[in-house]
C-alpha positions as CSV (number, residue, x, y, z in Angstrom):
1,X,1.7,-10.4,-0.8
2,X,3.0,-10.0,2.7
3,X,4.1,-13.3,4.4
4,X,4.7,-13.7,8.1
5,X,5.2,-16.7,10.4
6,X,2.1,-17.7,12.4
7,X,1.7,-20.2,15.2
8,X,-0.4,-22.3,12.8
9,X,1.8,-21.9,9.8
10,X,1.9,-18.8,7.6
11,X,0.0,-15.5,7.8
12,X,-0.7,-14.1,4.3
13,X,-1.8,-10.5,3.8
14,X,-2.7,-9.6,0.2
15,X,-1.7,-6.3,-1.4
16,X,-5.4,-5.6,-1.9
17,X,-5.9,-5.8,1.9
18,X,-2.8,-3.6,2.5
19,X,-4.1,-1.0,0.1
20,X,-7.6,-1.1,1.7
21,X,-6.0,-0.5,5.2
22,X,-4.1,2.4,3.7
23,X,-7.4,3.8,2.5
24,X,-9.0,3.4,5.9
25,X,-6.2,5.3,7.6
26,X,-6.3,8.0,5.0
27,X,-10.0,8.4,5.4
28,X,-9.4,9.6,9.0
29,X,-7.1,12.6,8.2
30,X,-8.2,16.1,9.2
31,X,-11.0,17.4,7.0
32,X,-9.0,20.5,5.9
33,X,-6.6,18.1,4.2
34,X,-9.4,16.6,2.1
35,X,-10.0,18.1,-1.4
36,X,-13.3,18.5,-3.2
37,X,-13.0,15.2,-4.9
38,X,-11.7,13.2,-1.9
39,X,-13.3,9.9,-2.9
40,X,-11.1,9.9,-6.1
41,X,-8.0,10.4,-4.0
42,X,-9.1,7.6,-1.5
43,X,-9.7,5.3,-4.5
44,X,-6.2,5.9,-5.7
45,X,-4.8,5.2,-2.3
46,X,-6.8,2.0,-1.9
47,X,-6.0,0.6,-5.4
48,X,-2.3,1.7,-5.6
49,X,-1.0,-1.9,-5.2
50,X,-3.8,-3.8,-6.9
51,X,-3.2,-6.6,-9.4
52,X,-0.7,-8.3,-7.1
53,X,0.0,-11.1,-7.0
54,X,-0.5,-12.7,-10.4
55,X,0.1,-16.4,-10.1
56,X,-0.1,-16.9,-13.8
57,X,2.9,-14.6,-14.4
58,X,5.1,-15.0,-11.4
59,X,6.3,-17.7,-9.1
60,X,5.5,-17.0,-5.4
61,X,7.4,-19.9,-3.9
62,X,11.0,-19.9,-2.6
63,X,13.4,-22.7,-3.5
64,X,12.2,-24.5,-0.4
65,X,8.5,-24.2,-1.5
66,X,7.5,-21.7,1.2
67,X,5.4,-18.6,0.3
68,X,7.5,-15.7,-0.9
69,X,7.1,-12.3,0.8
70,X,7.0,-9.3,-1.6
71,X,10.3,-8.0,-0.3
72,X,12.0,-11.1,-1.8
73,X,12.7,-9.9,-5.3
74,X,11.1,-12.0,-8.1
75,X,9.9,-11.5,-11.6
76,X,11.5,-9.7,-14.5
77,X,11.6,-6.0,-15.5
78,X,9.0,-6.9,-18.1
79,X,6.7,-8.2,-15.4
80,X,7.1,-5.0,-13.4
81,X,6.2,-3.0,-16.5
82,X,3.2,-5.1,-17.3
83,X,2.0,-4.7,-13.7
84,X,2.4,-0.9,-13.8
85,X,0.6,-0.7,-17.1
86,X,-2.3,-2.7,-15.7
87,X,-2.7,-0.7,-12.5
88,X,-2.5,2.6,-14.5
89,X,-5.0,1.5,-17.1
90,X,-7.4,0.4,-14.4
91,X,-7.1,3.8,-12.7
92,X,-7.6,5.7,-16.0
93,X,-11.0,3.9,-16.4
94,X,-12.2,5.4,-13.1
95,X,-11.1,9.0,-13.1
96,X,-8.1,11.2,-14.1
97,X,-7.6,12.1,-10.5
98,X,-7.4,8.4,-9.5
99,X,-4.9,8.0,-12.3
100,X,-2.9,11.0,-11.2
101,X,-2.5,9.6,-7.7
102,X,-1.7,6.1,-9.0
103,X,0.7,7.5,-11.6
104,X,2.6,9.4,-8.9
105,X,3.0,6.2,-6.9
106,X,4.2,4.2,-9.9
107,X,6.8,6.9,-10.5
108,X,7.9,6.5,-6.9
109,X,8.1,2.7,-7.1
110,X,9.8,2.3,-10.4
111,X,12.0,5.4,-10.9
112,X,15.2,3.4,-10.1
113,X,14.2,0.7,-12.6
114,X,13.5,3.3,-15.2
115,X,17.2,4.3,-15.1
116,X,18.1,0.8,-16.3
117,X,15.1,-0.3,-18.3
118,X,14.0,2.0,-21.1
119,X,10.5,0.6,-21.6
120,X,9.8,1.5,-18.0
121,X,11.3,5.0,-18.5
122,X,9.1,5.6,-21.6
123,X,6.0,4.5,-19.7
124,X,6.7,6.7,-16.7
125,X,7.5,9.6,-19.0
126,X,4.0,9.1,-20.6
127,X,2.3,9.0,-17.2
128,X,4.1,12.2,-16.1
129,X,3.0,14.0,-19.3
130,X,-0.6,13.1,-18.7
131,X,-0.4,14.6,-15.2
132,X,-0.5,18.2,-16.6
133,X,-3.9,17.7,-18.2
134,X,-5.2,15.7,-15.2
135,X,-4.4,18.5,-12.8
136,X,-5.9,21.0,-15.2
137,X,-9.1,19.0,-15.4
138,X,-9.6,19.0,-11.6
139,X,-8.2,22.5,-11.0
140,X,-5.3,21.1,-8.9
141,X,-1.9,22.8,-8.7
142,X,1.3,20.8,-8.6
143,X,1.7,21.8,-4.9
144,X,-1.8,20.4,-4.2
145,X,-0.9,17.2,-6.0
146,X,2.2,16.9,-3.8
147,X,0.1,17.5,-0.7
148,X,-2.4,14.8,-1.7
149,X,0.4,12.4,-2.6
150,X,1.9,13.0,0.9
151,X,-1.3,11.6,2.3
152,X,-0.9,8.5,0.1
153,X,2.7,8.1,1.2
154,X,1.9,8.5,4.9
155,X,-1.1,6.1,4.7
156,X,0.8,3.5,2.6
157,X,3.8,3.5,4.9
158,X,1.6,3.4,8.1
159,X,-0.4,0.5,6.6
160,X,2.8,-1.4,5.7
161,X,4.2,-1.0,9.2
162,X,1.1,-2.5,10.7
163,X,0.9,-5.3,8.1
164,X,4.6,-6.3,8.8
165,X,4.2,-6.1,12.6
166,X,7.0,-3.5,12.5
167,X,5.7,-1.4,15.4
168,X,8.3,-1.7,18.2
169,X,7.6,-2.9,21.7
170,X,5.9,-0.6,24.1
171,X,8.0,2.5,24.8
172,X,9.8,2.7,21.5
173,X,8.9,4.6,18.3
174,X,9.4,4.0,14.6
175,X,9.4,6.8,12.0
176,X,6.6,6.6,9.5
177,X,7.9,9.3,7.1
178,X,8.2,13.0,6.5
179,X,5.0,13.9,4.6
180,X,1.8,15.6,5.6
181,X,2.1,19.3,6.2
182,X,5.9,19.0,6.0
183,X,6.1,17.1,9.3
184,X,7.9,13.9,10.4
185,X,5.5,11.3,11.8
186,X,6.2,8.5,14.3
187,X,4.1,5.5,15.5
188,X,4.4,3.5,18.7
189,X,2.2,1.2,20.6
190,X,0.5,1.8,24.0
191,X,-0.5,-1.8,24.0
192,X,-0.6,-4.7,21.5
193,X,-3.5,-3.1,19.6
194,X,-3.5,0.6,20.5
195,X,-1.4,2.8,18.2
196,X,-0.2,6.3,18.9
197,X,0.8,8.6,16.0
198,X,2.8,11.7,16.7
199,X,2.1,14.4,15.6
200,X,-1.6,13.6,15.2
201,X,-2.9,14.2,11.7
202,X,-6.4,12.8,12.2
203,X,-9.8,14.4,12.7
204,X,-10.9,12.2,15.6
205,X,-9.1,11.6,18.9
206,X,-9.5,7.8,18.5
207,X,-10.6,5.5,15.7
208,X,-10.5,1.8,14.8
209,X,-9.4,0.0,11.6
210,X,-9.3,-3.7,10.7
211,X,-7.2,-5.9,8.4
212,X,-8.1,-9.3,7.1
213,X,-5.4,-12.0,6.7
214,X,-5.4,-15.7,5.8
215,X,-3.7,-18.5,7.6
216,X,-1.9,-21.3,5.7
217,X,-1.3,-24.4,7.8
218,X,1.0,-26.1,5.2
219,X,4.6,-25.1,5.6
220,X,5.5,-25.6,1.9
221,X,3.9,-26.2,-1.4
222,X,4.9,-28.2,-4.5
223,X,3.6,-25.7,-7.1
224,X,2.6,-22.1,-7.5
225,X,-1.0,-23.2,-8.3
226,X,-1.2,-25.2,-5.1
227,X,-0.2,-22.1,-3.1
228,X,-2.8,-20.1,-5.0
229,X,-5.5,-22.7,-4.2
230,X,-4.5,-22.9,-0.6
231,X,-4.7,-19.1,-0.2
232,X,-8.2,-19.1,-1.8
233,X,-9.4,-21.8,0.5
234,X,-7.6,-20.5,3.7
235,X,-9.2,-19.5,6.9
236,X,-9.8,-15.8,7.1
237,X,-9.0,-13.9,10.3
238,X,-8.8,-10.3,11.3
239,X,-6.5,-7.8,13.1
240,X,-8.1,-4.8,14.7
241,X,-6.0,-1.7,15.5
242,X,-7.1,1.3,17.6
243,X,-5.5,4.6,16.8
244,X,-5.4,7.0,19.7
245,X,-4.2,10.6,20.2
246,X,-3.1,9.8,23.7
247,X,-3.3,6.9,26.2
């Protein structure tokens, strides 16, 4: 989960909401970038970070009892492997194209851990081997897979920048990444809620996306389960972002 300070306490954004925002952004790319089975690709983008958090397996509190942001490392190598296996197994039940996209992202996330933790390496090797038949089933070349994964990387990073309030003040740009059509993309704000992406990879000149978040009024929590209960019962609010090709 993504944790930020809020005037009322804490702002909590789930990885499910982050993934959904990534999917909303991806759904707006130029039509010529969309393959025949575009819904499968979108599903992979939306669900790439599902099954997080799991309060039964990990502690999501700091030593002071405050909610722990996902960037604060926690959990074991075994926890990471079990999460990866769950996400991939879920994708495999939907379609091999969904699994191909999710598998690529799991390789991206855990390739460094695989160098140190053999069970993760074995799992990622298995995922990679499945990719050949998955591409064959959908008539997708390796290059096309790379192109589709670039859309996932772009959308994921763009979503995370918005979720973390990382867009600089008006007049400054932040790099998203080098992905779609071999270009480097930047995002900046024209106002608090109007976002400009350069170059523009979308089909419409302007569009709107929203993101739900929850507000926790308690500063700290005694137990992991109390945090879980507080999130479930928390007030739900919404951010709305307008993407525009120009001001």
